[in-house]
LOMAR-614781 format. One line per field, with one value per atom (N, C-alpha, C): chain; atom name; y, x, z. Coordinates in steps of 0.2 Angstrom, whole numbers, plus 2048, in hexadecimal, padded with zeros to 3 digits. Each point is the difference from the previous one (the first is absolute). Last residue first. Layout:
REM LOMAR-614781
chain	(A, ...) .
atom	(CA, ...) .
v	(Y, ...) .
u	(X, ...) .
w	(Z, ...) .
//
This chain:
REM LOMAR-614781
chain	(A, A, A, A, A, A, A, A, A, A, A, A, A, A, A, A, A, A, A, A, A, A, A, A, A, A, A, A, A, A, A, A, A, A, A, A, A, A, A, A, A, A, A, A, A, A, A, A, A, A, A, A, A, A, A, A, A, A, A, A, A, A, A, A, A, A, A, A, A, A, A, A, A, A, A, A, A, A, A, A, A, A, A, A, A, A, A, A, A, A, A, A, A, A, A, A, A, A, A, A, A, A, A, A, A, A, A, A, A, A, A, A, A, A, A, A, A, A, A, A, A, A, A, A, A, A, A, A, A, A, A, A, A, A, A, A, A, A, A, A, A, A, A, A, A, A, A, A, A, A, A, A, A, A, A, A, A, A, A, A, A, A, A, A, A, A, A, A, A, A, A, A, A, A, A, A, A, A, A, A, A, A, A, A, A, A, A, A, A, A, A, A, A, A, A, A, A, A, A, A, A, A, A, A, A, A, A, A, A, A, A, A, A, A, A, A, A, A, A, A, A, A, A, A, A, A, A, A, A, A, A, A, A, A, A, A, A, A, A, A, A, A, A, A, A, A, A, A, A, A, A, A, A, A, A, A, A, A, A, A, A, A, A, A, A, A, A, A, A, A, A, A, A, A, A, A) .
atom	(N, CA, C, N, CA, C, N, CA, C, N, CA, C, N, CA, C, N, CA, C, N, CA, C, N, CA, C, N, CA, C, N, CA, C, N, CA, C, N, CA, C, N, CA, C, N, CA, C, N, CA, C, N, CA, C, N, CA, C, N, CA, C, N, CA, C, N, CA, C, N, CA, C, N, CA, C, N, CA, C, N, CA, C, N, CA, C, N, CA, C, N, CA, C, N, CA, C, N, CA, C, N, CA, C, N, CA, C, N, CA, C, N, CA, C, N, CA, C, N, CA, C, N, CA, C, N, CA, C, N, CA, C, N, CA, C, N, CA, C, N, CA, C, N, CA, C, N, CA, C, N, CA, C, N, CA, C, N, CA, C, N, CA, C, N, CA, C, N, CA, C, N, CA, C, N, CA, C, N, CA, C, N, CA, C, N, CA, C, N, CA, C, N, CA, C, N, CA, C, N, CA, C, N, CA, C, N, CA, C, N, CA, C, N, CA, C, N, CA, C, N, CA, C, N, CA, C, N, CA, C, N, CA, C, N, CA, C, N, CA, C, N, CA, C, N, CA, C, N, CA, C, N, CA, C, N, CA, C, N, CA, C, N, CA, C, N, CA, C, N, CA, C, N, CA, C, N, CA, C, N, CA, C, N, CA, C, N, CA, C, N, CA, C, N, CA, C, N, CA, C, N, CA, C, N, CA, C, N, CA, C, N, CA, C, N, CA, C, N, CA, C) .
v	(9DB, 808, 805, 7E8, 800, 80A, 7F3, 800, 802, 800, 808, 7FB, 7F0, 808, 806, 7EC, 7FD, 808, 7FD, 802, 801, 7FC, 806, 802, 7E8, 803, 809, 7F2, 7FF, 804, 801, 804, 801, 7F3, 804, 808, 7E7, 802, 809, 7F5, 803, 803, 7F5, 807, 802, 7EA, 801, 80A, 7F1, 805, 803, 7F5, 806, 801, 7EF, 802, 808, 7F9, 7F8, 801, 811, 7F9, 7FB, 814, 800, 7FB, 7FE, 802, 801, 801, 7FA, 7FE, 816, 7FE, 7F8, 80C, 802, 7FD, 7FC, 7FD, 800, 80B, 7F8, 7FE, 814, 801, 7FA, 806, 7FF, 801, 7FE, 809, 800, 7F0, 7FE, 806, 7FE, 804, 7FF, 7FC, 809, 7FE, 7EC, 801, 808, 7F4, 7FE, 803, 802, 804, 801, 7F2, 806, 806, 7EA, 800, 808, 7F9, 801, 7FF, 800, 807, 800, 7EC, 805, 806, 7F0, 7FE, 806, 803, 800, 7FE, 7FA, 808, 801, 7E8, 805, 806, 7F1, 805, 800, 7EF, 807, 802, 7E9, 802, 807, 7ED, 805, 805, 7E7, 806, 804, 7E7, 802, 807, 7EC, 806, 804, 7EA, 7FF, 807, 7FD, 7FE, 7FF, 808, 804, 7FE, 7F2, 804, 804, 7E7, 807, 806, 7E6, 804, 807, 7E5, 807, 805, 7E7, 804, 806, 7E9, 805, 804, 7E5, 806, 805, 7E9, 804, 807, 7EC, 805, 804, 7E6, 806, 805, 7E7, 804, 807, 7E6, 807, 804, 7E8, 803, 806, 7F5, 7FF, 802, 80E, 7F9, 7FF, 811, 7FF, 7F9, 806, 806, 801, 7EB, 804, 803, 7F5, 7FD, 804, 807, 803, 7FB, 7FB, 808, 803, 7E8, 802, 807, 7FE, 7FA, 803, 807, 803, 7FE, 7F4, 805, 804, 7F2, 7FB, 803, 807, 801, 7FF, 7FE, 807, 7FF, 7ED, 803, 805, 7FA, 7FB, 804, 807, 804, 7FC, 7F8, 805, 804, 7E6, 806, 806, 7E6, 805, 804, 7E7, 806, 805, 7E4, 804, 808) .
u	(811, 7FF, 805, 7FD, 7FD, 800, 80E, 801, 7FB, 7FD, 802, 805, 7F1, 7FC, 806, 80A, 7FB, 7FC, 80D, 802, 7FF, 7F1, 803, 803, 7FB, 7FD, 7FE, 810, 802, 7F9, 801, 806, 7FF, 7F2, 7FD, 807, 803, 7FD, 7FE, 80D, 804, 7FC, 7F5, 801, 805, 7F1, 807, 800, 7F0, 7FE, 805, 7FF, 7FD, 800, 80E, 800, 7FC, 801, 803, 800, 7FB, 7FC, 801, 80C, 7FA, 7FD, 813, 802, 7F9, 7FE, 803, 800, 7FE, 7F9, 802, 814, 7FB, 7FC, 80A, 805, 7FD, 7F9, 7FD, 803, 804, 7F9, 802, 817, 7FA, 7FA, 818, 7FE, 7FA, 810, 800, 7FA, 808, 806, 7FC, 7EF, 804, 806, 7FA, 7F9, 802, 80E, 802, 7FB, 7FD, 807, 800, 7EF, 7FF, 805, 804, 7FD, 7FC, 80C, 804, 7FE, 7F4, 803, 804, 7F6, 7FC, 802, 80D, 800, 7F9, 803, 809, 7FD, 7F0, 801, 806, 7FC, 7FA, 803, 813, 7F9, 7FE, 811, 7FE, 7FC, 80A, 7FC, 7FF, 815, 7FC, 7FA, 809, 802, 7FC, 808, 7FB, 803, 80D, 803, 7F8, 800, 805, 801, 7F5, 7FC, 802, 80A, 7FD, 7FA, 812, 803, 7F9, 7FA, 802, 803, 802, 7FB, 801, 808, 802, 7FA, 7F9, 803, 803, 800, 7FB, 804, 802, 804, 7FA, 7FC, 800, 803, 7F3, 806, 7FE, 7FB, 7FC, 805, 805, 801, 7FD, 7FE, 802, 7FE, 7FA, 806, 802, 7F5, 7FF, 806, 7F9, 804, 7FF, 7F3, 800, 803, 7FF, 802, 7FE, 7FF, 806, 800, 7EE, 804, 807, 7EC, 7FF, 806, 7FA, 804, 802, 7F6, 805, 804, 7E8, 805, 806, 7F4, 800, 804, 7F9, 807, 801, 7F0, 804, 806, 7EB, 802, 805, 7F8, 802, 802, 7F9, 806, 803, 7E8, 809, 806, 7EC, 803, 804, 7FA, 805, 800, 7FC, 7FC, 804, 80A, 7FB, 800, 7FC, 804, 7FF, 7FF, 7FC, 804) .
w	(837, 802, 7F8, 806, 7FC, 7FF, 80E, 7FC, 7FA, 818, 7FE, 7F8, 809, 800, 7FD, 807, 7FB, 7FD, 816, 7F9, 7FA, 813, 801, 7F9, 805, 7FC, 7FF, 80D, 7F8, 7FC, 817, 7FE, 7F6, 80D, 800, 7FE, 802, 7FA, 7FF, 814, 7F9, 7FB, 813, 801, 7F9, 7FF, 802, 801, 7F7, 806, 803, 7E8, 801, 80A, 7ED, 807, 802, 7EC, 802, 809, 7F0, 800, 804, 7FE, 804, 801, 7F2, 807, 805, 7E9, 802, 808, 7F6, 800, 801, 7FE, 807, 7FF, 7ED, 806, 807, 7EC, 7FD, 808, 7F8, 804, 802, 802, 7FA, 802, 80A, 7FE, 7FB, 80B, 7FB, 7FC, 817, 7FC, 7FA, 80C, 802, 7FC, 806, 7F9, 802, 80C, 7F7, 7FF, 815, 7FF, 7F7, 80C, 7FF, 7FB, 807, 7FA, 800, 812, 7FC, 7F9, 813, 801, 7F9, 805, 7FF, 7FF, 809, 7F8, 7FE, 817, 7FC, 7FA, 80E, 7FD, 800, 806, 7F9, 7FF, 80A, 804, 7F8, 7FD, 800, 804, 800, 7FC, 804, 7FD, 805, 7FA, 7FA, 7FD, 807, 806, 7FD, 7FE, 805, 803, 7FC, 7FD, 806, 802, 7EC, 805, 808, 7EC, 800, 806, 7F6, 804, 804, 7F9, 7FC, 805, 806, 7FF, 7FD, 7FA, 803, 801, 7FF, 7F9, 805, 80B, 7FF, 7FB, 803, 802, 7FD, 7FE, 807, 801, 7EF, 801, 804, 7FF, 7FD, 800, 7F8, 807, 800, 7F4, 7FE, 807, 7FD, 802, 801, 7EA, 80A, 804, 7E7, 803, 806, 7F0, 808, 800, 7EA, 804, 808, 7F4, 7FD, 801, 807, 803, 7FD, 7F7, 806, 804, 7EA, 802, 804, 7FE, 7FB, 803, 804, 806, 7FF, 7EF, 804, 806, 7F0, 7FD, 807, 801, 802, 801, 7F9, 807, 802, 7EA, 802, 808, 7F5, 7FC, 804, 807, 803, 7FE, 7F4, 807, 805, 7EB, 7FE, 806, 800, 7FE, 7FF, 7FE, 806, 7FB, 7F9, 7FF, 806, 7FE, 801, 800) .
//
């Protein structure tokens, strides 16, 4: 009696598994190296410093679009009031 195609496929899978995973194979116990940034993560700057730098960059750009973008990103920040004042001065 001939074996069915399913039996042939199952036999081929078992042979492949035996080749890929030989008996007695030991699992890898060595850990991969830890990324340097995980050992010493970068320091996070206070948010007000980043906002101030963004404001200074918008002023340095000297363009309406830069001030409008700053205002859109930080509408409640006290520097947004200053940005609005400068934006109004540009239209005069």
